[in-house]
C-alpha positions as CSV (number, residue, x, y, z in Angstrom):
1,M,-67.6,-62.6,149.3
2,R,-71.1,-63.3,148.0
3,V,-72.9,-60.3,146.4
4,T,-76.5,-60.3,147.6
5,N,-79.4,-58.5,146.0
6,D,-79.4,-56.0,148.8
7,M,-75.8,-55.1,148.1
8,Q,-76.6,-54.7,144.4
9,F,-79.6,-52.6,145.2
10,Q,-77.5,-50.2,147.4
11,S,-74.9,-49.9,144.7
12,I,-77.5,-49.2,142.0
13,L,-79.1,-46.7,144.3
14,R,-75.8,-44.8,144.9
15,N,-75.0,-44.8,141.2
16,S,-78.5,-43.5,140.4
17,Q,-78.1,-40.7,142.9
18,R,-74.7,-39.7,141.5
19,T,-76.2,-39.8,138.0
20,L,-79.1,-37.6,139.1
21,A,-76.6,-35.1,140.6
22,S,-74.6,-35.0,137.4
23,M,-77.8,-34.5,135.4
24,T,-78.9,-31.6,137.7
25,K,-75.4,-30.1,137.3
26,L,-75.6,-30.2,133.5
27,Q,-79.1,-28.9,133.5
28,D,-78.0,-25.9,135.6
29,Q,-75.0,-25.3,133.3
30,L,-77.2,-25.4,130.2
31,A,-79.8,-23.0,131.9
32,S,-77.1,-20.5,132.9
33,G,-74.7,-20.9,130.1
34,V,-71.9,-21.1,132.7
35,R,-69.9,-24.3,133.2
36,L,-67.7,-23.2,136.1
37,Q,-70.3,-22.5,138.8
38,R,-68.1,-23.7,141.7
39,P,-64.4,-24.5,142.3
40,S,-65.0,-28.2,142.1
41,D,-66.3,-27.9,138.5
42,G,-62.7,-27.3,137.4
43,P,-60.1,-26.2,140.1
44,A,-57.3,-25.3,137.7
45,E,-59.6,-23.5,135.3
46,M,-61.3,-21.6,138.2
47,V,-57.9,-20.4,139.4
48,R,-57.2,-19.0,136.0
49,V,-60.6,-17.4,135.7
50,L,-60.2,-15.7,139.1
51,K,-56.7,-14.4,138.0
52,N,-58.2,-13.1,134.8
53,R,-60.9,-11.3,136.7
54,Q,-58.3,-9.6,138.9
55,D,-56.4,-8.5,135.8
56,D,-59.6,-7.4,134.1
57,A,-60.4,-5.2,137.2
58,R,-56.9,-3.7,137.1
59,L,-57.3,-2.9,133.4
60,S,-60.7,-1.3,134.0
61,A,-59.1,0.9,136.6
62,N,-56.3,1.8,134.0
63,L,-59.0,2.6,131.4
64,A,-60.8,4.9,133.9
65,T,-57.5,6.7,134.6
66,I,-56.8,7.0,130.9
67,R,-60.3,8.5,130.2
68,D,-59.8,11.0,133.0
69,A,-56.4,11.9,131.6
70,A,-57.9,12.4,128.2
71,I,-60.5,14.8,129.6
72,T,-57.7,16.7,131.3
73,L,-55.5,16.9,128.1
74,D,-58.5,18.0,126.1
75,A,-59.3,20.7,128.6
76,S,-55.7,22.0,128.7
77,T,-55.4,21.8,124.9
78,N,-58.5,24.0,124.6
79,A,-57.2,26.4,127.2
80,L,-53.8,26.7,125.5
81,T,-55.5,27.3,122.2
82,D,-57.5,30.1,123.7
83,A,-54.3,31.5,125.3
84,K,-52.6,31.5,121.9
85,N,-55.5,33.3,120.4
86,V,-55.4,36.0,123.1
87,L,-51.6,36.5,122.6
88,T,-52.1,36.6,118.8
89,R,-54.7,39.3,119.2
90,A,-52.5,41.3,121.6
91,K,-49.7,41.1,119.0
92,D,-52.0,42.5,116.3
93,I,-52.9,45.4,118.6
94,A,-49.2,46.1,119.4
95,L,-48.5,46.2,115.7
96,Q,-51.3,48.6,115.0
97,A,-50.1,50.8,117.9
98,A,-46.5,50.7,116.7
99,N,-47.4,51.5,113.2
100,T,-49.3,54.7,114.1
101,A,-47.2,57.6,112.8
102,T,-48.4,60.0,115.5
103,S,-49.9,59.3,118.8
104,D,-53.7,59.6,118.9
105,P,-54.9,59.5,122.6
106,S,-58.3,58.2,121.7
107,M,-56.9,55.4,119.5
108,D,-54.2,54.6,122.1
109,E,-56.8,54.3,124.8
110,A,-59.0,52.0,122.6
111,F,-55.9,49.8,122.0
112,A,-55.0,49.8,125.7
113,Q,-58.5,48.8,126.7
114,E,-58.3,45.9,124.4
115,I,-55.1,44.8,126.1
116,D,-56.9,45.2,129.5
117,V,-59.5,42.8,128.1
118,A,-56.7,40.4,127.0
119,I,-55.2,40.4,130.4
120,S,-58.5,39.6,132.0
121,S,-59.2,36.9,129.4
122,L,-55.7,35.3,129.9
123,L,-56.1,35.3,133.6
124,R,-59.4,33.4,133.4
125,I,-57.8,30.9,130.9
126,A,-54.7,30.4,133.1
127,N,-56.9,29.8,136.1
128,R,-59.2,27.4,134.3
129,Q,-60.3,24.3,136.2
130,L,-61.7,20.8,135.6
131,S,-65.2,20.0,136.7
132,D,-63.8,18.5,139.9
133,G,-62.1,21.8,140.8
134,Q,-58.5,20.9,139.9
135,S,-56.6,23.8,138.3
136,L,-55.1,23.0,134.9
137,F,-52.0,25.1,135.2
138,A,-51.0,24.9,138.9
139,G,-48.8,21.8,138.5
140,T,-48.9,19.5,141.6
141,A,-50.7,22.2,143.6
142,N,-53.8,21.5,141.6
143,Q,-56.2,22.6,144.4
144,T,-54.7,26.1,144.2
145,T,-55.7,29.0,142.1
146,P,-52.4,29.4,140.2
147,F,-52.5,33.1,139.2
148,V,-53.7,35.9,141.4
149,V,-53.6,39.7,141.0
150,T,-51.4,41.0,143.9
151,A,-51.4,44.7,142.9
152,T,-53.6,47.2,141.0
153,D,-53.4,50.8,140.0
154,S,-55.7,53.6,141.1
155,T,-58.3,52.5,138.6
156,G,-58.3,48.8,139.7
157,R,-56.3,47.6,136.7
158,P,-53.8,44.8,137.6
159,T,-50.2,45.8,137.8
160,Q,-48.8,42.6,139.3
161,V,-49.8,38.9,138.9
162,A,-48.2,36.2,141.1
163,Y,-48.0,32.5,140.4
164,Q,-48.9,30.3,143.4
165,G,-48.5,26.8,141.8
166,T,-45.5,24.5,141.6
167,S,-43.0,23.9,138.8
168,D,-43.8,20.2,138.6
169,S,-46.4,18.5,136.5
170,S,-49.0,16.2,138.0
171,Q,-48.6,12.7,136.7
172,V,-50.9,9.7,136.5
173,L,-50.2,6.1,136.0
174,I,-51.8,4.8,132.9
175,G,-50.1,1.4,132.7
176,P,-47.3,-0.6,134.1
177,G,-44.4,1.7,134.4
178,Q,-46.1,4.3,132.1
179,T,-46.9,7.7,133.5
180,L,-48.3,10.8,131.8
181,D,-48.1,14.5,132.6
182,T,-51.5,15.9,132.9
183,L,-51.9,19.1,135.0
184,I,-48.9,21.2,133.9
185,P,-47.3,24.1,135.7
186,G,-48.0,27.7,135.0
187,D,-44.5,28.3,133.5
188,V,-46.1,27.6,130.2
189,F,-47.1,31.3,130.4
190,S,-43.6,32.4,131.2
191,L,-40.4,33.3,129.3
192,P,-37.1,32.2,130.9
193,A,-34.2,34.5,131.3
194,S,-32.0,34.8,128.3
195,S,-29.2,37.0,126.8
196,G,-31.9,39.2,125.2
197,N,-34.2,39.0,128.2
198,P,-32.0,39.1,131.3
199,E,-35.0,38.6,133.7
200,A,-37.6,36.0,133.5
201,T,-41.0,37.3,132.6
202,D,-44.5,36.0,132.0
203,A,-47.4,36.7,129.7
204,F,-49.1,38.9,132.2
205,Q,-46.1,41.2,132.7
206,I,-45.7,41.4,129.0
207,L,-49.3,42.4,128.4
208,M,-49.4,44.9,131.4
209,S,-46.2,46.6,130.1
210,L,-47.6,46.7,126.6
211,R,-50.8,48.3,127.9
212,D,-48.9,50.9,129.8
213,D,-46.6,51.7,126.9
214,I,-49.6,52.0,124.6
215,R,-51.0,54.5,127.1
216,N,-47.5,56.0,127.3
217,T,-47.7,56.3,131.1
218,D,-44.0,57.1,131.3
219,G,-44.2,60.0,128.8
220,L,-41.8,58.4,126.2
221,S,-41.1,60.1,122.9
222,T,-42.7,58.6,119.9
223,T,-39.4,56.9,118.9
224,D,-38.8,55.4,122.4
225,R,-42.4,54.4,122.6
226,N,-42.3,52.6,119.3
227,A,-39.0,50.9,120.3
228,A,-40.7,49.7,123.5
229,L,-43.6,48.4,121.6
230,S,-41.2,46.5,119.3
231,Q,-39.7,44.8,122.3
232,H,-43.1,43.7,123.4
233,L,-43.8,42.3,119.9
234,D,-40.7,40.2,120.2
235,K,-41.7,38.9,123.6
236,L,-45.2,38.2,122.4
237,D,-43.8,36.2,119.5
238,R,-41.6,34.1,121.8
239,M,-44.5,33.7,124.3
240,T,-46.8,32.5,121.5
241,T,-44.1,30.1,120.3
242,G,-43.8,28.7,123.8
243,V,-47.6,28.1,124.0
244,L,-47.5,26.4,120.6
245,E,-44.7,24.1,121.7
246,A,-46.8,23.2,124.8
247,L,-49.7,22.5,122.5
248,G,-47.5,20.2,120.4
249,T,-46.4,18.4,123.6
250,Q,-50.1,18.0,124.5
251,G,-50.7,16.5,121.1
252,V,-48.0,13.9,121.6
253,Q,-49.3,13.1,125.0
254,A,-52.8,12.7,123.6
255,E,-51.5,10.3,120.9
256,L,-49.7,8.2,123.5
257,L,-52.8,8.1,125.5
258,T,-54.8,6.8,122.6
259,Q,-52.2,4.1,121.9
260,W,-52.3,3.0,125.6
261,Q,-56.1,3.0,125.6
262,D,-56.2,0.8,122.5
263,R,-53.6,-1.5,124.0
264,V,-55.4,-1.8,127.4
265,T,-58.7,-2.3,125.6
266,D,-57.3,-5.1,123.5
267,L,-55.8,-6.8,126.6
268,Q,-59.1,-6.6,128.4
269,I,-61.0,-8.0,125.5
270,S,-58.5,-10.9,125.3
271,L,-59.0,-11.7,129.0
272,Q,-62.7,-11.5,128.8
273,K,-62.7,-13.8,125.8
274,Q,-60.4,-16.3,127.7
275,N,-62.8,-16.3,130.6
276,E,-65.8,-16.7,128.3
277,E,-64.2,-19.8,126.7
278,L,-63.2,-21.2,130.2
279,E,-66.6,-20.6,131.8
280,S,-69.0,-21.1,129.0
281,V,-70.8,-24.3,128.4
282,D,-70.2,-26.3,125.2
283,V,-73.9,-26.7,124.5
284,A,-73.6,-29.6,122.1
285,A,-71.2,-31.6,124.3
286,A,-73.3,-30.9,127.4
287,I,-76.5,-32.1,125.7
288,T,-74.8,-35.3,124.6
289,E,-73.5,-35.9,128.1
290,L,-76.8,-35.1,129.6
291,T,-78.5,-37.6,127.2
292,Q,-76.0,-40.3,128.3
293,Y,-76.8,-39.6,131.9
294,Q,-80.5,-39.7,131.3
295,N,-80.2,-43.1,129.6
296,L,-78.1,-44.4,132.4
297,Y,-80.5,-43.0,135.0
298,E,-83.4,-44.7,133.2
299,V,-81.5,-48.0,133.3
300,S,-80.9,-47.5,137.0
301,L,-84.6,-46.9,137.7
302,S,-85.5,-50.0,135.7
303,L,-83.1,-52.1,137.7
304,I,-84.4,-50.7,141.0
305,Q,-88.0,-51.5,139.8
306,Q,-87.0,-55.1,139.0
307,I,-85.4,-55.5,142.5
308,N,-88.4,-54.0,144.2
309,S,-90.6,-56.6,142.4
310,L,-88.6,-59.5,144.0
311,S,-90.2,-61.4,146.9
312,L,-88.6,-61.1,150.3
313,S,-87.0,-64.5,150.0
314,E,-85.6,-63.8,146.6
315,F,-84.3,-60.4,147.7
316,L,-82.4,-61.9,150.6
317,K,-80.6,-64.4,148.4
């Protein structure tokens, strides 16, 4: 088949249009710094980029959960530290009361009032909430006020405190198959039953009994009163130890959380770096390629101009 000038012209015109399109594409990539602007720019690479973006979004969600869990752990750690301080102060008061050789009603009342303050303080601590209203020590019933006064004496002092939460910790997923206890149950303020303590008791019962024995509401002899105060000292010791153990557990959880946060952050940085490498333009290579296309386009324009200068009879040959 004979190739005419018209056929050559059409071929050159199509090639020049493709060259122009390639030049425009490269110019857009250089202007934006992004090489993969549409799936056709690299189908396999685009699939990988989209998968990386999904993974990046999942890791961002994990980091948000980790940050929230860290806030919760920090709040509960502060609360448990405050509770430990209250119990330590109550123990000091009990020691002073027990070491008093003879009962001094005014001194006993001052000690008892301090224990009343300790009870109120501990109640506020045990009912402490996060900014979103979740209770720190209600377990999975985190929308519930965990500790409530259910009975008072004639002066309005609490004589009974009930726990309304659950015995299970709230857990959050911080990574694949990795959960963390955050909102812990109120049994952190309780002593389980034991050989020396046949009935379970909690910090509020200990403090209320201590307060009443300091006031000697049952009219005990000095010897019996001091024996009762010694029992309260032992319970306060064990209660404080339990709170310290809970603080230690919180510390371990916080360390685990930090490790997971570092791991997730590293994974996210790696994904973002991969996408940057896949999507970003190799400026030097793109400029070289653009120059080649520009040269080719100029040659095409020159050929088109030469064909346009032919006479009709020459063109049709």
